[in-house]
C-alpha beads as a LAMMPS data file, in Angstrom:
LAMMPS data file: protein, C-alpha beads

286 atoms
285 bonds

1 atom types
1 bond types

-500.0 500.0 xlo xhi
-500.0 500.0 ylo yhi
-500.0 500.0 zlo zhi

Masses

1 110.0

Atoms # bond

1 1 1 302.792 -482.978 381.334
2 1 1 305.771 -483.851 383.417
3 1 1 304.707 -481.246 385.933
4 1 1 301.242 -482.836 385.781
5 1 1 302.968 -486.696 386.374
6 1 1 305.323 -485.334 389.257
7 1 1 302.273 -483.678 390.984
8 1 1 300.432 -486.282 391.224
9 1 1 303.260 -487.928 392.628
10 1 1 303.478 -485.741 395.171
11 1 1 299.664 -485.425 395.880
12 1 1 300.279 -489.215 396.686
13 1 1 303.143 -488.822 399.158
14 1 1 301.191 -486.039 401.104
15 1 1 298.377 -488.490 401.879
16 1 1 301.005 -489.685 404.834
17 1 1 302.761 -486.128 405.421
18 1 1 300.178 -484.916 407.311
19 1 1 301.756 -481.261 407.659
20 1 1 300.745 -478.266 406.158
21 1 1 302.104 -476.973 402.894
22 1 1 302.758 -473.444 402.042
23 1 1 304.551 -471.975 398.818
24 1 1 306.453 -469.196 398.839
25 1 1 306.694 -467.367 395.305
26 1 1 309.423 -464.800 396.012
27 1 1 311.797 -464.594 398.358
28 1 1 312.256 -460.221 399.035
29 1 1 313.226 -458.756 401.613
30 1 1 310.136 -458.190 403.356
31 1 1 309.575 -461.516 403.094
32 1 1 312.676 -462.796 405.273
33 1 1 312.444 -460.046 407.759
34 1 1 308.482 -459.796 408.582
35 1 1 307.377 -463.284 407.896
36 1 1 309.311 -466.129 407.547
37 1 1 310.106 -465.713 410.876
38 1 1 306.812 -465.883 412.278
39 1 1 306.201 -468.899 409.590
40 1 1 308.901 -470.207 411.480
41 1 1 307.156 -470.610 414.725
42 1 1 304.392 -472.481 413.346
43 1 1 304.064 -476.394 414.206
44 1 1 303.591 -478.729 411.171
45 1 1 304.188 -476.228 408.347
46 1 1 306.304 -477.483 405.543
47 1 1 307.774 -474.090 403.944
48 1 1 308.917 -474.376 400.290
49 1 1 310.104 -471.122 398.521
50 1 1 310.564 -470.289 395.298
51 1 1 313.248 -468.031 394.267
52 1 1 314.953 -467.054 390.768
53 1 1 317.530 -464.848 392.357
54 1 1 318.770 -467.625 394.808
55 1 1 319.995 -471.036 394.245
56 1 1 317.983 -473.952 395.651
57 1 1 318.906 -475.034 399.227
58 1 1 316.751 -476.814 400.783
59 1 1 318.407 -476.072 404.818
60 1 1 316.902 -472.556 403.485
61 1 1 313.713 -473.907 402.396
62 1 1 314.279 -472.539 398.622
63 1 1 312.987 -475.546 397.045
64 1 1 312.483 -473.835 393.701
65 1 1 313.805 -472.014 391.018
66 1 1 310.523 -471.801 388.346
67 1 1 307.418 -470.525 389.265
68 1 1 305.402 -472.663 386.897
69 1 1 307.335 -475.722 388.453
70 1 1 307.058 -474.871 391.793
71 1 1 303.083 -474.512 391.609
72 1 1 302.993 -478.133 390.291
73 1 1 305.554 -479.645 393.016
74 1 1 303.329 -480.696 395.293
75 1 1 299.772 -480.166 396.690
76 1 1 299.949 -476.889 398.759
77 1 1 297.068 -475.735 401.632
78 1 1 298.667 -472.136 400.664
79 1 1 299.966 -470.019 397.792
80 1 1 301.563 -466.580 399.013
81 1 1 302.718 -464.384 396.348
82 1 1 305.460 -462.456 397.409
83 1 1 306.545 -460.759 393.391
84 1 1 306.948 -457.266 392.183
85 1 1 303.217 -456.110 391.601
86 1 1 303.128 -456.859 387.814
87 1 1 303.310 -460.492 388.448
88 1 1 300.649 -460.612 391.424
89 1 1 297.593 -461.205 388.434
90 1 1 299.090 -463.835 386.564
91 1 1 300.793 -465.981 388.644
92 1 1 297.188 -465.557 391.097
93 1 1 295.540 -466.846 388.186
94 1 1 297.697 -469.840 387.917
95 1 1 297.740 -470.907 391.735
96 1 1 293.824 -470.175 392.203
97 1 1 292.838 -472.932 388.847
98 1 1 294.824 -475.424 390.346
99 1 1 292.748 -474.854 393.571
100 1 1 295.077 -473.289 395.845
101 1 1 294.013 -470.345 398.416
102 1 1 295.788 -467.204 397.694
103 1 1 297.668 -464.787 399.638
104 1 1 298.949 -461.726 397.749
105 1 1 301.406 -458.949 398.876
106 1 1 299.818 -455.741 398.471
107 1 1 298.722 -454.185 395.850
108 1 1 296.967 -457.533 394.867
109 1 1 296.998 -456.085 391.487
110 1 1 297.617 -453.640 389.469
111 1 1 293.925 -452.755 387.889
112 1 1 290.762 -452.814 389.471
113 1 1 289.487 -455.491 387.025
114 1 1 292.030 -458.097 387.281
115 1 1 291.360 -457.910 391.207
116 1 1 287.177 -458.540 390.155
117 1 1 288.581 -461.408 387.866
118 1 1 290.033 -462.740 390.446
119 1 1 287.624 -462.613 393.281
120 1 1 285.347 -464.315 390.464
121 1 1 287.551 -467.250 389.733
122 1 1 288.534 -467.559 393.322
123 1 1 284.248 -468.161 394.347
124 1 1 284.155 -470.084 391.027
125 1 1 286.859 -472.510 392.566
126 1 1 286.107 -472.658 396.737
127 1 1 289.200 -471.153 397.625
128 1 1 290.408 -467.956 399.548
129 1 1 292.218 -464.943 398.283
130 1 1 293.062 -462.191 400.437
131 1 1 295.528 -458.956 400.116
132 1 1 298.016 -459.183 402.340
133 1 1 298.818 -455.411 404.230
134 1 1 300.721 -456.353 407.754
135 1 1 299.438 -452.826 408.944
136 1 1 296.093 -454.266 409.645
137 1 1 297.158 -456.303 411.990
138 1 1 298.828 -454.325 413.962
139 1 1 297.948 -454.895 417.789
140 1 1 298.350 -451.529 418.294
141 1 1 295.930 -449.759 417.127
142 1 1 293.037 -452.183 418.820
143 1 1 294.604 -450.606 421.955
144 1 1 293.871 -447.246 420.465
145 1 1 290.314 -447.475 419.432
146 1 1 290.168 -449.099 423.437
147 1 1 291.598 -445.584 424.258
148 1 1 289.578 -443.456 422.226
149 1 1 286.028 -446.242 422.963
150 1 1 285.475 -446.724 419.270
151 1 1 285.538 -445.601 415.713
152 1 1 282.360 -443.816 416.233
153 1 1 283.792 -441.316 418.693
154 1 1 286.513 -439.658 416.032
155 1 1 286.104 -436.933 413.980
156 1 1 289.265 -436.421 412.092
157 1 1 291.933 -438.597 410.987
158 1 1 294.712 -437.013 409.272
159 1 1 297.847 -439.083 408.350
160 1 1 301.368 -438.777 406.303
161 1 1 303.109 -441.102 404.859
162 1 1 306.413 -439.641 402.590
163 1 1 309.605 -441.243 401.222
164 1 1 312.560 -440.187 400.031
165 1 1 313.275 -440.969 396.718
166 1 1 316.808 -442.954 396.750
167 1 1 318.136 -445.378 394.288
168 1 1 316.137 -448.265 395.470
169 1 1 312.258 -446.231 394.982
170 1 1 313.632 -444.700 391.873
171 1 1 314.680 -448.548 390.483
172 1 1 311.070 -449.700 392.240
173 1 1 309.609 -447.250 390.248
174 1 1 311.377 -447.958 386.820
175 1 1 309.586 -451.489 387.250
176 1 1 306.177 -449.797 386.235
177 1 1 304.985 -449.217 390.140
178 1 1 303.945 -445.997 391.308
179 1 1 303.086 -444.302 394.241
180 1 1 299.504 -444.887 394.306
181 1 1 299.744 -448.848 393.752
182 1 1 302.107 -448.805 396.652
183 1 1 300.330 -446.657 398.885
184 1 1 297.087 -447.167 398.620
185 1 1 296.592 -450.045 400.422
186 1 1 298.008 -448.244 403.418
187 1 1 294.588 -445.555 403.138
188 1 1 292.217 -448.567 402.776
189 1 1 293.525 -449.616 406.245
190 1 1 292.978 -446.377 407.907
191 1 1 289.817 -446.807 406.265
192 1 1 289.295 -450.581 407.551
193 1 1 290.255 -449.706 410.974
194 1 1 289.097 -446.367 412.100
195 1 1 286.146 -445.295 409.831
196 1 1 284.224 -449.077 410.379
197 1 1 285.679 -450.192 406.667
198 1 1 282.723 -448.118 405.280
199 1 1 282.753 -444.369 403.261
200 1 1 280.162 -442.726 402.326
201 1 1 282.176 -440.427 400.079
202 1 1 285.910 -440.002 398.983
203 1 1 287.776 -437.840 396.528
204 1 1 291.127 -438.857 395.137
205 1 1 293.894 -436.198 394.140
206 1 1 296.889 -437.069 392.311
207 1 1 300.214 -435.860 390.845
208 1 1 302.384 -437.444 388.542
209 1 1 306.300 -438.039 388.860
210 1 1 307.949 -435.688 387.014
211 1 1 308.962 -436.799 383.304
212 1 1 306.742 -439.718 383.177
213 1 1 302.892 -438.499 383.215
214 1 1 302.031 -442.527 384.073
215 1 1 303.251 -442.442 387.156
216 1 1 301.810 -440.919 390.212
217 1 1 304.149 -439.218 392.513
218 1 1 302.076 -438.796 395.541
219 1 1 297.931 -438.629 396.279
220 1 1 295.773 -437.316 398.628
221 1 1 292.356 -438.953 399.831
222 1 1 289.568 -437.465 401.396
223 1 1 287.172 -439.759 402.910
224 1 1 284.127 -439.680 404.767
225 1 1 281.683 -441.708 407.349
226 1 1 279.543 -441.634 410.456
227 1 1 280.760 -437.795 411.005
228 1 1 284.263 -438.904 410.717
229 1 1 286.217 -437.280 408.050
230 1 1 289.810 -438.838 407.043
231 1 1 292.649 -436.792 405.056
232 1 1 295.463 -438.902 404.185
233 1 1 298.630 -437.859 402.087
234 1 1 301.323 -440.268 400.245
235 1 1 303.939 -439.138 398.581
236 1 1 307.703 -439.895 397.311
237 1 1 310.468 -437.522 396.604
238 1 1 309.886 -435.968 400.099
239 1 1 311.647 -435.977 403.604
240 1 1 311.034 -439.227 405.578
241 1 1 307.507 -438.713 407.544
242 1 1 304.693 -441.826 409.073
243 1 1 302.585 -440.629 411.166
244 1 1 298.819 -440.595 412.259
245 1 1 296.899 -437.940 413.804
246 1 1 293.682 -438.972 415.016
247 1 1 291.464 -436.120 416.459
248 1 1 288.600 -437.010 419.052
249 1 1 285.908 -435.496 421.171
250 1 1 288.190 -435.096 423.993
251 1 1 291.682 -435.974 423.104
252 1 1 294.039 -436.128 419.800
253 1 1 296.330 -439.199 420.054
254 1 1 299.353 -439.367 417.670
255 1 1 301.616 -441.911 416.409
256 1 1 304.702 -439.377 415.536
257 1 1 306.864 -441.477 414.258
258 1 1 307.219 -444.798 411.801
259 1 1 303.095 -444.976 411.683
260 1 1 303.012 -447.058 408.474
261 1 1 306.243 -449.213 409.194
262 1 1 305.631 -450.295 413.251
263 1 1 308.312 -452.240 414.127
264 1 1 307.035 -455.782 415.538
265 1 1 308.357 -456.750 418.744
266 1 1 308.568 -453.333 420.060
267 1 1 306.918 -450.671 421.918
268 1 1 305.670 -447.830 420.252
269 1 1 305.402 -444.539 421.606
270 1 1 302.619 -442.612 421.139
271 1 1 301.156 -439.298 422.431
272 1 1 297.774 -438.014 423.991
273 1 1 296.455 -434.834 424.442
274 1 1 294.181 -434.131 426.785
275 1 1 292.750 -431.235 428.506
276 1 1 295.810 -429.270 427.321
277 1 1 298.085 -431.815 428.684
278 1 1 299.920 -433.679 426.880
279 1 1 301.391 -437.264 427.727
280 1 1 303.391 -440.050 426.399
281 1 1 302.495 -443.771 426.494
282 1 1 304.004 -446.424 425.365
283 1 1 301.916 -450.009 423.766
284 1 1 303.558 -452.767 423.199
285 1 1 302.560 -454.747 419.819
286 1 1 303.380 -458.452 418.542

Bonds

1 1 1 2
2 1 2 3
3 1 3 4
4 1 4 5
5 1 5 6
6 1 6 7
7 1 7 8
8 1 8 9
9 1 9 10
10 1 10 11
11 1 11 12
12 1 12 13
13 1 13 14
14 1 14 15
15 1 15 16
16 1 16 17
17 1 17 18
18 1 18 19
19 1 19 20
20 1 20 21
21 1 21 22
22 1 22 23
23 1 23 24
24 1 24 25
25 1 25 26
26 1 26 27
27 1 27 28
28 1 28 29
29 1 29 30
30 1 30 31
31 1 31 32
32 1 32 33
33 1 33 34
34 1 34 35
35 1 35 36
36 1 36 37
37 1 37 38
38 1 38 39
39 1 39 40
40 1 40 41
41 1 41 42
42 1 42 43
43 1 43 44
44 1 44 45
45 1 45 46
46 1 46 47
47 1 47 48
48 1 48 49
49 1 49 50
50 1 50 51
51 1 51 52
52 1 52 53
53 1 53 54
54 1 54 55
55 1 55 56
56 1 56 57
57 1 57 58
58 1 58 59
59 1 59 60
60 1 60 61
61 1 61 62
62 1 62 63
63 1 63 64
64 1 64 65
65 1 65 66
66 1 66 67
67 1 67 68
68 1 68 69
69 1 69 70
70 1 70 71
71 1 71 72
72 1 72 73
73 1 73 74
74 1 74 75
75 1 75 76
76 1 76 77
77 1 77 78
78 1 78 79
79 1 79 80
80 1 80 81
81 1 81 82
82 1 82 83
83 1 83 84
84 1 84 85
85 1 85 86
86 1 86 87
87 1 87 88
88 1 88 89
89 1 89 90
90 1 90 91
91 1 91 92
92 1 92 93
93 1 93 94
94 1 94 95
95 1 95 96
96 1 96 97
97 1 97 98
98 1 98 99
99 1 99 100
100 1 100 101
101 1 101 102
102 1 102 103
103 1 103 104
104 1 104 105
105 1 105 106
106 1 106 107
107 1 107 108
108 1 108 109
109 1 109 110
110 1 110 111
111 1 111 112
112 1 112 113
113 1 113 114
114 1 114 115
115 1 115 116
116 1 116 117
117 1 117 118
118 1 118 119
119 1 119 120
120 1 120 121
121 1 121 122
122 1 122 123
123 1 123 124
124 1 124 125
125 1 125 126
126 1 126 127
127 1 127 128
128 1 128 129
129 1 129 130
130 1 130 131
131 1 131 132
132 1 132 133
133 1 133 134
134 1 134 135
135 1 135 136
136 1 136 137
137 1 137 138
138 1 138 139
139 1 139 140
140 1 140 141
141 1 141 142
142 1 142 143
143 1 143 144
144 1 144 145
145 1 145 146
146 1 146 147
147 1 147 148
148 1 148 149
149 1 149 150
150 1 150 151
151 1 151 152
152 1 152 153
153 1 153 154
154 1 154 155
155 1 155 156
156 1 156 157
157 1 157 158
158 1 158 159
159 1 159 160
160 1 160 161
161 1 161 162
162 1 162 163
163 1 163 164
164 1 164 165
165 1 165 166
166 1 166 167
167 1 167 168
168 1 168 169
169 1 169 170
170 1 170 171
171 1 171 172
172 1 172 173
173 1 173 174
174 1 174 175
175 1 175 176
176 1 176 177
177 1 177 178
178 1 178 179
179 1 179 180
180 1 180 181
181 1 181 182
182 1 182 183
183 1 183 184
184 1 184 185
185 1 185 186
186 1 186 187
187 1 187 188
188 1 188 189
189 1 189 190
190 1 190 191
191 1 191 192
192 1 192 193
193 1 193 194
194 1 194 195
195 1 195 196
196 1 196 197
197 1 197 198
198 1 198 199
199 1 199 200
200 1 200 201
201 1 201 202
202 1 202 203
203 1 203 204
204 1 204 205
205 1 205 206
206 1 206 207
207 1 207 208
208 1 208 209
209 1 209 210
210 1 210 211
211 1 211 212
212 1 212 213
213 1 213 214
214 1 214 215
215 1 215 216
216 1 216 217
217 1 217 218
218 1 218 219
219 1 219 220
220 1 220 221
221 1 221 222
222 1 222 223
223 1 223 224
224 1 224 225
225 1 225 226
226 1 226 227
227 1 227 228
228 1 228 229
229 1 229 230
230 1 230 231
231 1 231 232
232 1 232 233
233 1 233 234
234 1 234 235
235 1 235 236
236 1 236 237
237 1 237 238
238 1 238 239
239 1 239 240
240 1 240 241
241 1 241 242
242 1 242 243
243 1 243 244
244 1 244 245
245 1 245 246
246 1 246 247
247 1 247 248
248 1 248 249
249 1 249 250
250 1 250 251
251 1 251 252
252 1 252 253
253 1 253 254
254 1 254 255
255 1 255 256
256 1 256 257
257 1 257 258
258 1 258 259
259 1 259 260
260 1 260 261
261 1 261 262
262 1 262 263
263 1 263 264
264 1 264 265
265 1 265 266
266 1 266 267
267 1 267 268
268 1 268 269
269 1 269 270
270 1 270 271
271 1 271 272
272 1 272 273
273 1 273 274
274 1 274 275
275 1 275 276
276 1 276 277
277 1 277 278
278 1 278 279
279 1 279 280
280 1 280 281
281 1 281 282
282 1 282 283
283 1 283 284
284 1 284 285
285 1 285 286
């Protein structure tokens, strides 16, 4: 009841304060490094962060340490969930039921039936629900598609994304997350960007983490649409590799390094092989 009374109070205050409000649940390094700097550039936006690992500090936009109190604290225009994967479904469910638009860091949930439940709930409450994968929005891919002349000129795409199994990743897997959950949104992104968002056939081959049959160590995606084939290899416990190679009718384009972790605001070097000649090109991204 206290939460509800507080929420009514803040809703009234919002009638006076016309700024848009966004609630950030979680204060991950990804959010601080890649999302927060962009949000701060938006005029008339109140950024309210809830973090269980940091003290309340309004100078740093941290207003709450409890997710429930944060959800009932204000009337928000958008709730952005940047928590560990098992929290995505239950927290998003609460936010949607409160009538908030919701964006969730990839993966949106850990189970397909949970994803379908959130989609139905969002439709019933007439709110936005979206999975957030920053990879989709790099403008470098628009520029590459223009170089290619559209995705219909692509014959084959091969991508490799592997990361070493360091201490941080080991801790990540102790939280019951795995390679398939964390990296499959990248495979989906390639399909959205370069295969027109559709597949006619696909196959996924998986390999379990040694000693833990419930966690996926690596997987390969084979997908096909409109004469374009895609082979995506993803895994952990290997030497770092992040490369995308695009085979077209008359040229091959390669993003040779950090293709799946493109640095924003910097020039990105690609190579183009055409008529047995290789040239380098730098593309700027935002």
